[in-house]
C-alpha positions as CSV (number, residue, x, y, z in Angstrom):
1,M,0.0,0.0,0.0
2,N,1.2,3.5,-0.8
3,E,2.3,5.7,2.0
4,L,-0.6,8.1,2.9
5,P,0.0,11.8,3.1
6,E,-0.3,13.8,6.3
7,K,-3.9,14.8,7.2
8,T,-5.0,18.2,6.0
9,C,-7.8,18.3,8.5
10,S,-9.2,16.3,11.5
11,I,-11.7,13.5,11.4
12,E,-14.1,15.7,13.4
13,R,-14.5,17.8,10.2
14,L,-15.1,14.9,7.8
15,V,-18.9,15.0,8.0
16,T,-20.3,18.2,9.5
17,I,-23.3,19.4,7.4
18,P,-26.5,18.4,9.3
19,E,-28.2,16.9,6.3
20,D,-25.1,14.7,5.7
21,V,-24.9,13.7,9.4
22,A,-28.5,12.6,9.2
23,K,-27.8,10.6,6.0
24,V,-24.9,8.8,7.7
25,L,-27.0,8.0,10.8
26,D,-29.8,6.7,8.5
27,G,-27.3,4.5,6.7
28,K,-27.8,6.4,3.4
29,K,-24.3,7.9,3.2
30,M,-21.2,5.6,3.5
31,A,-18.5,7.8,1.9
32,T,-17.3,11.4,1.8
33,R,-15.0,12.9,-0.8
34,R,-12.6,15.7,0.3
35,N,-9.8,17.6,-1.3
36,G,-7.5,16.4,1.5
37,V,-7.1,13.5,4.0
38,Y,-9.3,13.9,7.0
39,A,-9.0,10.4,8.4
40,Y,-7.0,7.2,8.0
41,P,-8.4,3.6,7.8
42,D,-9.4,2.2,11.2
43,E,-9.9,5.6,12.7
44,I,-13.3,6.2,14.4
45,M,-15.6,9.0,13.6
46,V,-18.3,9.9,16.1
47,L,-21.6,11.4,15.0
48,N,-24.3,12.1,17.6
49,G,-22.7,9.5,19.9
50,K,-22.6,6.8,17.2
51,E,-19.3,5.4,16.0
52,F,-18.3,4.9,12.4
53,K,-15.0,3.2,11.3
54,I,-13.0,4.5,8.3
55,D,-12.8,1.4,6.1
56,K,-11.0,2.7,3.0
57,L,-9.1,5.8,1.9
58,Y,-8.2,6.3,-1.7
59,Q,-7.9,8.8,-4.5
60,Q,-10.4,9.2,-7.4
61,T,-11.0,11.9,-10.0
62,L,-14.4,13.5,-10.2
63,G,-14.7,12.2,-13.7
64,E,-14.3,8.6,-12.5
65,M,-17.4,8.9,-10.3
66,T,-20.5,6.9,-11.2
67,D,-24.1,6.9,-10.0
68,E,-23.0,4.1,-7.6
69,H,-20.4,6.5,-6.1
70,A,-23.1,9.2,-5.8
71,A,-25.3,6.7,-4.0
72,Q,-22.5,6.0,-1.5
73,E,-22.6,9.8,-0.8
74,G,-26.3,9.7,-0.2
75,Y,-27.5,11.0,-3.6
76,A,-29.9,9.5,-6.2
77,N,-27.4,10.0,-9.1
78,M,-24.3,11.9,-10.2
79,D,-26.2,15.0,-11.4
80,E,-27.8,15.4,-7.9
81,Y,-24.3,15.0,-6.3
82,K,-22.7,17.4,-8.6
83,Q,-25.4,20.1,-8.1
84,S,-25.1,19.7,-4.3
85,I,-21.3,20.1,-4.4
86,L,-21.4,23.1,-6.7
87,A,-24.1,24.7,-4.4
88,L,-21.7,24.2,-1.4
89,H,-18.8,25.7,-3.3
90,P,-20.3,28.3,-5.7
91,K,-17.0,29.5,-7.1
92,M,-15.6,26.0,-7.7
93,P,-15.8,24.7,-11.3
94,W,-16.6,21.0,-11.8
95,I,-13.3,19.7,-13.2
96,P,-13.5,16.0,-14.1
97,K,-9.7,15.6,-13.8
98,M,-9.7,17.0,-10.2
99,T,-8.5,14.4,-7.7
100,V,-10.3,13.9,-4.4
101,W,-9.7,11.6,-1.4
102,V,-12.5,9.1,-0.8
103,H,-13.2,8.2,2.8
104,E,-15.4,5.1,3.0
105,F,-16.9,4.3,6.4
106,S,-19.3,1.9,8.2
107,P,-21.1,1.8,11.5
108,V,-19.2,0.2,14.4
109,T,-21.4,-2.6,15.7
110,E,-21.3,-3.9,19.2
């Protein structure tokens, strides 16, 4: 496995938008894409007292994303995901070659 870069932010900042937190808690969101590394595999993210383990961390370009990836993010399809991202970052252009870090996670079960 390639050496992972230093974190650019902390795991507490990985999922912060209330709608996204609700999607994670409801089991509808199982991944978050960020420009940097916010968490490493096996780290634990806590949302509203519930724990989620980071399962995978890898890079992907926006152009490689599919409707299946959008579903992991809690959206119906890529168009819905893209519109949501551009609404959050109004000055950011959608650049298919832009690389992001994918953080996949799952609930920690007792």
